[in-house]
C-alpha positions in Angstrom: 2.6 18.4 -24.6 2.6 15.2 -22.5 6.2 16.0 -21.4 5.1 19.4 -20.1 2.2 17.9 -18.3 4.5 15.3 -16.7 6.9 18.0 -15.6 4.1 19.9 -13.9 2.7 16.8 -12.2 3.0 15.8 -8.5 4.8 12.6 -9.6 7.6 14.6 -11.2 8.0 16.6 -7.9 8.3 13.3 -6.1 11.1 12.2 -8.4 13.1 15.3 -7.5 12.4 14.9 -3.8 13.5 11.3 -4.0 16.8 12.3 -5.7 17.4 15.1 -3.2 16.7 12.9 -0.3 19.2 10.3 -1.4 21.8 12.9 -2.0 21.3 14.5 1.4 21.4 11.2 3.2 24.4 10.2 1.1 26.2 13.4 2.2 25.5 12.5 5.8 26.4 8.9 5.4 28.5 8.2 2.2 27.7 4.4 2.3 24.1 5.4 1.5 25.2 6.3 -2.0 26.4 2.8 -2.8 24.0 1.6 -5.5 24.1 -2.0 -4.5 23.4 -1.2 -0.9 20.7 1.2 -1.9 18.9 -1.3 -4.0 19.1 -4.1 -1.5 17.9 -1.8 1.3 14.5 -1.7 -0.5 13.9 -5.2 0.8 13.3 -3.7 4.2 10.3 -1.8 3.0 8.9 -3.6 -0.1 6.1 -4.9 2.1 4.9 -1.3 2.6 4.9 -0.8 -1.2 3.1 -4.0 -2.0 0.3 -3.1 0.4 0.1 0.6 -0.5 0.0 0.1 -4.3 -3.4 -1.7 -4.5 -4.7 0.4 -1.6 -4.4 3.3 -4.0 -7.2 1.7 -6.1 -9.4 1.4 -3.0 -8.9 5.1 -1.9 -9.6 6.3 -5.5 -13.1 4.8 -5.0 -13.5 6.9 -1.9 -12.9 4.0 0.4 -10.2 3.0 2.8 -8.7 -0.3 4.0 -6.7 -0.4 7.2 -6.9 -4.2 7.7 -4.0 -4.9 5.4 -1.5 -5.2 8.2 -3.6 -7.9 9.8 -3.9 -9.7 6.5 -0.1 -9.8 6.2 0.1 -11.7 9.5 -2.8 -13.9 8.6 -1.3 -14.8 5.2 2.1 -15.5 7.0 0.6 -17.9 9.6 -1.6 -19.7 7.0 1.5 -20.3 4.9 3.5 -21.6 7.9 0.7 -23.9 9.2 0.1 -25.3 5.7 3.8 -26.1 5.3 3.9 -27.7 8.8 0.9 -29.9 7.7 3.0 -31.2 4.8 1.8 -29.0 2.0 4.4 -28.0 -0.6 5.7 -24.5 0.4 4.8 -22.9 -2.9 1.3 -24.4 -2.8 1.1 -23.1 0.8 2.1 -19.7 -0.6 -0.7 -19.8 -3.1 -3.2 -20.7 -0.3 -1.9 -17.7 1.7 -2.5 -15.4 -1.3 -6.0 -16.8 -1.7 -6.8 -16.1 1.9 -5.7 -12.5 1.4 -7.9 -12.1 -1.6 -10.9 -13.6 0.2 -10.2 -11.4 3.3 -10.1 -8.3 1.0 -13.3 -9.3 -0.8 -15.0 -9.8 2.5 -14.2 -6.2 3.3 -15.5 -5.1 -0.1 -18.7 -7.1 0.3 -19.4 -5.3 3.6 -18.5 -1.9 2.2 -20.6 -2.4 -1.0 -23.7 -3.7 0.7 -24.0 -1.6 3.8 -24.0 2.1 4.7 -21.3 1.6 7.3 -18.2 3.8 6.6 -15.3 1.7 5.2 -13.0 3.0 8.0 -15.3 1.4 10.6 -15.6 -1.8 8.7 -11.9 -2.3 8.1 -11.1 -1.3 11.7 -13.3 -4.1 12.8 -11.8 -6.6 10.4 -8.3 -5.3 11.4 -8.9 -6.8 14.8 -10.8 -9.8 13.5 -8.1 -10.9 11.1 -5.4 -10.3 13.7 -7.4 -12.4 16.2 -7.8 -15.2 13.8 -4.0 -15.1 12.9 -3.1 -15.1 16.6 -5.5 -17.8 17.7 -5.3 -20.2 14.7 -2.2 -22.1 15.8 -3.5 -22.6 19.3 -6.9 -23.8 18.0 -5.3 -26.3 15.7 -2.9 -27.5 18.3 -5.7 -28.0 20.7 -7.4 -30.2 18.1 -4.4 -32.4 17.9 -2.9 -30.8 14.8 0.9 -30.2 15.3 0.7 -26.5 14.6 4.0 -25.3 15.9 6.4 -27.6 14.2 9.0 -29.8 15.9 10.3 -27.1 18.2 7.0 -26.9 20.2 4.9 -24.1 21.6 7.6 -22.1 23.5 9.8 -21.9 20.4 6.9 -20.8 18.3 6.1 -17.9 20.7 9.7 -16.7 20.4 10.6 -17.5 16.8 7.4 -18.3 14.9 7.2 -21.2 12.5 10.8 -21.7 11.3 12.7 -24.1 9.2 11.1 -23.0 5.9 12.9 -24.4 2.8 15.7 -22.4 1.2 13.9 -22.4 -2.1 11.2 -20.3 -0.5 13.5 -18.0 1.6 15.5 -17.2 -1.5 12.4 -15.5 -2.8 13.3 -12.5 -0.6 17.0 -12.9 -0.4 17.8 -13.7 -4.0 18.1 -11.2 -6.9 18.9 -10.5 -10.5 22.4 -9.0 -10.3 22.1 -5.9 -8.1 18.3 -5.9 -8.2 16.7 -7.9 -5.3 13.7 -10.1 -6.0 11.3 -8.2 -3.8 12.0 -5.0 -5.8 11.5 -6.8 -9.0 8.1 -8.1 -7.7 7.1 -4.5 -6.6 8.0 -3.1 -10.0 6.1 -5.8 -11.8 3.1 -5.4 -9.6 3.2 -1.6 -10.1 3.3 -2.0 -13.9 0.3 -4.4 -13.7 -1.8 -2.1 -11.5 -0.9 0.9 -13.7 -2.2 -0.8 -16.8 -5.3 -1.9 -14.9 -5.9 1.6 -13.6 -5.2 3.6 -16.8 -5.8 1.3 -19.7 -8.9 -0.7 -18.7 -12.6 -0.1 -18.2 -12.2 -1.3 -14.6 -9.8 1.5 -13.9 -12.1 4.1 -15.4 -14.9 2.7 -13.2 -12.8 3.2 -10.1 -12.4 6.9 -10.8 -16.1 7.3 -11.6 -17.1 5.7 -8.4 -14.7 8.0 -6.5 -16.1 11.1 -8.1 -19.7 10.2 -7.5 -20.8 6.6 -6.7 -24.5 7.3 -7.1 -24.0 8.9 -10.6 -21.7 6.0 -11.5 -24.5 3.6 -10.6 -27.0 5.4 -12.8 -24.5 5.3 -15.6 -24.6 1.5 -15.6 -21.3 1.1 -13.7 -21.3 -2.1 -11.6 -20.4 -0.2 -8.5 -20.7 -3.2 -6.1 -18.7 -5.7 -8.1 -16.0 -3.1 -8.9 -15.8 -2.1 -5.2 -15.4 -5.7 -4.1 -12.8 -6.4 -6.7 -10.8 -3.3 -5.6 -10.8 -4.5 -2.0 -9.9 -8.0 -3.2 -6.8 -6.5 -4.9 -5.9 -4.7 -1.7 -6.1 -8.0 0.2 -3.9 -9.7 -2.4 -1.3 -7.0 -2.1 -1.3 -7.3 1.7 -1.1 -11.1 1.5 1.8 -10.9 -1.0 3.6 -8.5 1.4 3.0 -11.1 4.2 4.5 -13.9 2.1 7.6 -11.8 1.3 8.0 -10.8 4.9 7.8 -14.5 5.9 10.5 -15.3 3.3 12.6 -12.3 4.4 12.6 -13.2 8.1 12.6 -17.0 7.4 9.7 -17.3 9.9 5.9 -17.4 9.8 4.4 -15.1 12.4 1.0 -13.7 13.1 2.4 -10.2 13.9 4.4 -9.7 10.7 3.8 -6.2 9.3 1.9 -5.0 12.3 3.8 -1.7 12.4 3.3 -0.8 8.7 -0.1 0.9 8.8 1.1 4.5 9.1 3.8 4.2 6.3 1.3 2.5 4.0 -1.4 5.2 4.3 1.3 8.0 4.2 2.7 6.5 0.9 -0.7 6.6 -0.8 -1.5 10.2 0.4 2.0 11.5 -0.3 1.7 9.9 -3.7 -1.1 12.3 -4.6 -4.1 10.2 -4.2 -7.1 12.2 -2.9 -8.3 10.7 0.4 -11.8 11.7 -0.6 -11.6 9.7 -3.8 -11.6 10.4 -7.6 -7.9 10.9 -8.3 -4.6 9.2 -7.8 -1.9 7.2 -9.6 0.0 4.0 -8.9 3.3 5.7 -9.9 2.8 8.4 -7.4 2.3 5.8 -4.6 5.4 3.9 -5.7 7.6 7.0 -5.7 6.2 8.2 -2.3 6.7 4.7 -0.8 10.3 4.8 -2.0 10.7 8.3 -0.5 9.3 7.1 2.9 11.3 3.9 2.8 14.6 5.5 2.2 13.8 8.2 4.8 13.2 5.5 7.4 16.4 3.7 6.4 18.4 7.0 6.5 17.1 8.0 9.9 17.9 4.5 11.3 21.4 4.7 9.8 21.9 8.1 11.4 21.2 6.5 14.8 17.6 7.7 15.2 15.7 5.2 17.3 12.9 3.2 15.8 10.5 4.9 18.3 11.1 8.3 16.8 10.8 7.2 13.1 7.0 6.9 13.3 6.8 10.4 14.7 8.7 11.7 11.6 6.4 9.7 9.2 3.3 10.9 11.0 4.5 14.5 10.9 5.1 14.1 7.2 1.6 12.8 6.6 0.1 15.8 8.4 2.3 18.2 6.5 1.4 16.6 3.1 -2.3 16.8 3.9 -2.0 20.4 5.0 -0.1 21.4 1.8 -2.6 19.6 -0.4 -5.5 21.5 1.3 -3.7 24.8 0.9 -2.9 24.1 -2.8 -6.5 23.1 -3.4 -7.9 26.2 -1.8 -5.4 28.4 -3.8 -6.3 26.7 -7.1 -10.0 27.2 -6.4 -9.3 30.9 -5.6 -7.5 31.3 -8.9 -10.3 29.6 -10.8 -12.9 31.8 -9.1 -10.8 34.9 -9.8 -10.4 34.1 -13.5 -14.2 33.5 -13.8 -14.9 36.9 -12.2 -12.4 38.6 -14.5 -13.9 36.9 -17.5 -17.4 37.9 -16.5 -16.3 41.4 -15.9 -14.6 41.7 -19.3 -17.7 40.3 -21.0 -19.8 42.9 -19.3 -17.4 45.6 -20.3 -17.3 44.5 -23.9 -21.1 44.4 -24.0 -21.5 47.9 -22.6 -19.0 49.4 -25.1 -20.9 47.8 -28.0 -24.1 49.4 -26.7 
């Protein structure tokens, strides 16, 4: 019964779409079917997956967080500055992740305790976190702290904070056989979030809040604390993405990940999460993120310019939302029709008895 339910699920459809996409792109460019190249190409978009996976939990509650791309840059620059100050690079990484969690919880605190729409709140913090990330090195340097490293200000503007230890850069460039470290981290994070969402009371609370936050509150669900925790997880995922981007590019910059907002939201929506809240899965977001990531890689390999790729992704987002609305309307029509037929048969049965 569970197998039949899985076959009928949106996630199963995404599996087939992913396989079909890889085969089509492989037919156009045979090198795309090389398994080793295919696996290591995921390192180019794992930051999208890491930010999208916990964002799924936020959207399930009926919220939204668009500040993740700024948290990526903030985490990156905090890591770089801490390392320049003499902090061990892995301790600096922990500090960057902590900053991400605090930034996410700040969003959640505002969402949980005000009537301001989450989109407006996180739009404001999007610019706030980006401004802090951009201005932090200049502020510290003006205070006499050597914020740019030995290369100076001009080199920082061009390259970011470079010279990071190989032990740290191997985090993104190493791997276990053919499986790169970033993909291992994504899969482990997906497993953790899936367990949290589907096997814990916290996960059930997320769905209840998304269906009806007021009813959840009267059912003794700690709506505020759960909301803050969900946004904290979103901030952690974005910060982890920023750390991996820093390792991948071997440079700490305040603008890392700034172009990822559209693919992140598209991955969550394409993965089957209802933008109004109440439904969604981590597995769906993971598969959709893979679908988008390989699509981007395939388009670039075919010679499509990076300016055109967002147009394709944006069109895909609009198409998915339109299809889901049509399917929802069709399903509601079927339910109403069955209800009317059932009511008619009951009336017919009652009259014949009479």
